[in-house]
MARDREN-941561 format. One line per field, with one value per residue: x, y, z of N, C-alpha, C in turn; residue number from 1; chain. Coordinates in steps of 0.02 Angstrom, whole numbers. Atoms other than C-alpha are relative to their C-alpha. Example, Ala and Ser with C-alpha at 12.3 -4.5 7.8 and 13.67 -1.06 7.14 Angstrom:
MARDREN-941561
n.X = (45 / -42)
n.Y = (-59 / -59)
n.Z = (0 / -3)
ca.X = (615 / 684)
ca.Y = (-225 / -53)
ca.Z = (390 / 357)
c.X = (45 / -39)
c.Y = (60 / 55)
c.Z = (0 / 37)
num = (1 / 2)
chaine = (A / A)
end
This chain:
MARDREN-941561
n.X = (14 / -35 / -46 / 11 / -43 / -22 / -20 / -70 / -20 / -70 / -21 / -35 / -72 / -39 / 19 / -24 / 21 / 58 / 62 / 38 / -36 / 13 / -1 / 17 / 9 / 22 / 13 / 50 / -33 / 40 / -33 / 38 / -20 / -27 / 37 / 71 / 20 / 20 / 26 / -40 / 5 / -39 / -68 / -37 / -12 / -52 / -63 / -19 / -24 / -64 / -49 / -13 / -40 / -67 / -32 / -18 / -58 / -56 / -23 / -29 / -67 / -42 / -14 / -46 / -66 / -26 / -20 / -58 / -60)
n.Y = (42 / -22 / 49 / 14 / -37 / 34 / -46 / 6 / -45 / -20 / -22 / -64 / 3 / -39 / -70 / -37 / 36 / -29 / 25 / 37 / 49 / -8 / 62 / -13 / 60 / -12 / -70 / -25 / -11 / 2 / -28 / 30 / -27 / 48 / 2 / 5 / 51 / -26 / 48 / -7 / 57 / 58 / -6 / -45 / 39 / 48 / -36 / -18 / 62 / 16 / -46 / 20 / 62 / -20 / -33 / 53 / 35 / -46 / -6 / 65 / 2 / -47 / 31 / 55 / -29 / -27 / 56 / 34 / -43)
n.Z = (-58 / -60 / -28 / -71 / -46 / -60 / -53 / -22 / -54 / 5 / -66 / -6 / 8 / -48 / -3 / 59 / 60 / 34 / -31 / 50 / 40 / 71 / 40 / 69 / 40 / 69 / 11 / -47 / -64 / -61 / -58 / -55 / -65 / -49 / -63 / 14 / 48 / 65 / 48 / 61 / 46 / -21 / 27 / -45 / -61 / 16 / 5 / -69 / -30 / 32 / -28 / -70 / 3 / 22 / -57 / -48 / 26 / -4 / -69 / -18 / 30 / -37 / -65 / 12 / 12 / -64 / -42 / 29 / -7)
ca.X = (-999 / -950 / -797 / -819 / -748 / -658 / -633 / -451 / -373 / -211 / -122 / -57 / 123 / 261 / 240 / 340 / 263 / 134 / -42 / -104 / -53 / -37 / -81 / -81 / -147 / -159 / -156 / -289 / -227 / -295 / -250 / -303 / -304 / -198 / -285 / -454 / -550 / -579 / -681 / -571 / -576 / -508 / -357 / -307 / -327 / -218 / -84 / -84 / -64 / 78 / 167 / 149 / 220 / 367 / 403 / 401 / 525 / 636 / 643 / 674 / 822 / 890 / 874 / 963 / 1106 / 1123 / 1135 / 1269 / 1386)
ca.Y = (-94 / -43 / -132 / -220 / -123 / -185 / -101 / -69 / 9 / 105 / 117 / 284 / 321 / 408 / 591 / 652 / 530 / 587 / 576 / 493 / 340 / 368 / 220 / 232 / 96 / 109 / 298 / 313 / 388 / 360 / 460 / 361 / 437 / 347 / 292 / 271 / 140 / 169 / 79 / 47 / -60 / -235 / -197 / -56 / -169 / -300 / -170 / -111 / -292 / -319 / -165 / -222 / -394 / -313 / -205 / -359 / -449 / -295 / -277 / -464 / -449 / -297 / -388 / -540 / -430 / -347 / -517 / -580 / -434)
ca.Z = (-809 / -633 / -563 / -396 / -250 / -97 / 71 / 117 / 271 / 253 / 421 / 481 / 439 / 535 / 582 / 432 / 310 / 182 / 258 / 98 / -2 / -190 / -303 / -492 / -607 / -796 / -793 / -657 / -494 / -319 / -164 / -11 / 164 / 293 / 453 / 367 / 269 / 83 / -49 / -201 / -359 / -332 / -442 / -323 / -171 / -257 / -295 / -113 / -56 / -182 / -116 / 65 / 19 / -72 / 81 / 194 / 81 / 76 / 265 / 286 / 167 / 259 / 426 / 353 / 292 / 462 / 548 / 429 / 466)
c.X = (44 / 44 / -16 / 50 / 11 / 20 / 72 / 11 / 74 / 22 / 33 / 74 / 34 / -21 / 18 / -20 / -63 / -64 / -44 / 45 / -20 / 6 / -22 / -3 / -28 / -22 / -54 / 33 / -50 / 42 / -41 / 24 / 25 / -42 / -75 / -13 / -22 / -27 / 36 / -14 / 47 / 72 / 43 / 16 / 56 / 68 / 26 / 29 / 68 / 55 / 18 / 44 / 72 / 38 / 22 / 63 / 63 / 28 / 28 / 70 / 48 / 18 / 49 / 71 / 32 / 25 / 62 / 64 / 31)
c.Y = (22 / -57 / -11 / 37 / -40 / 52 / -14 / 49 / 13 / 25 / 69 / -10 / 38 / 74 / 39 / -32 / 34 / -28 / -40 / -51 / 10 / -68 / 19 / -65 / 19 / 72 / 30 / 5 / 1 / 29 / -21 / 26 / -56 / 4 / -5 / -57 / 35 / -57 / 12 / -59 / -57 / 3 / 45 / -37 / -51 / 34 / 21 / -62 / -19 / 44 / -17 / -62 / 16 / 33 / -51 / -36 / 44 / 3 / -66 / -6 / 45 / -30 / -58 / 26 / 26 / -56 / -34 / 41 / -10)
c.Z = (58 / 27 / 73 / 43 / 63 / 52 / 20 / 57 / -8 / 68 / -1 / -7 / 56 / -5 / -63 / -66 / -29 / 31 / -47 / -35 / -73 / -34 / -70 / -39 / -68 / -12 / 44 / 69 / 57 / 56 / 60 / 67 / 46 / 64 / -10 / -49 / -64 / -42 / -66 / -47 / 22 / -25 / 45 / 65 / -12 / -5 / 69 / 34 / -28 / 28 / 72 / 2 / -21 / 56 / 52 / -23 / 5 / 71 / 26 / -27 / 37 / 68 / -7 / -13 / 64 / 44 / -26 / 8 / 67)
num = (1 / 2 / 3 / 4 / 5 / 6 / 7 / 8 / 9 / 10 / 11 / 12 / 13 / 14 / 15 / 16 / 17 / 18 / 19 / 20 / 21 / 22 / 23 / 24 / 25 / 26 / 27 / 28 / 29 / 30 / 31 / 32 / 33 / 34 / 35 / 36 / 37 / 38 / 39 / 40 / 41 / 42 / 43 / 44 / 45 / 46 / 47 / 48 / 49 / 50 / 51 / 52 / 53 / 54 / 55 / 56 / 57 / 58 / 59 / 60 / 61 / 62 / 63 / 64 / 65 / 66 / 67 / 68 / 69)
chaine = (A / A / A / A / A / A / A / A / A / A / A / A / A / A / A / A / A / A / A / A / A / A / A / A / A / A / A / A / A / A / A / A / A / A / A / A / A / A / A / A / A / A / A / A / A / A / A / A / A / A / A / A / A / A / A / A / A / A / A / A / A / A / A / A / A / A / A / A / A)
end
């Protein structure tokens, strides 16, 4: 049975950043181009969202540490 797919957009990164986003789930690897839309399984979209949320929390923590110094 084919897994449902979801459209995701990976924003472009910095000039020196990899032009693709690597996502691996259960031994299956995906290489998604930055700056373009891609159709991916829902599990991949959820993992991308989880990674973005983790990055937000990380930068909030770093900003909080900088303000406390």
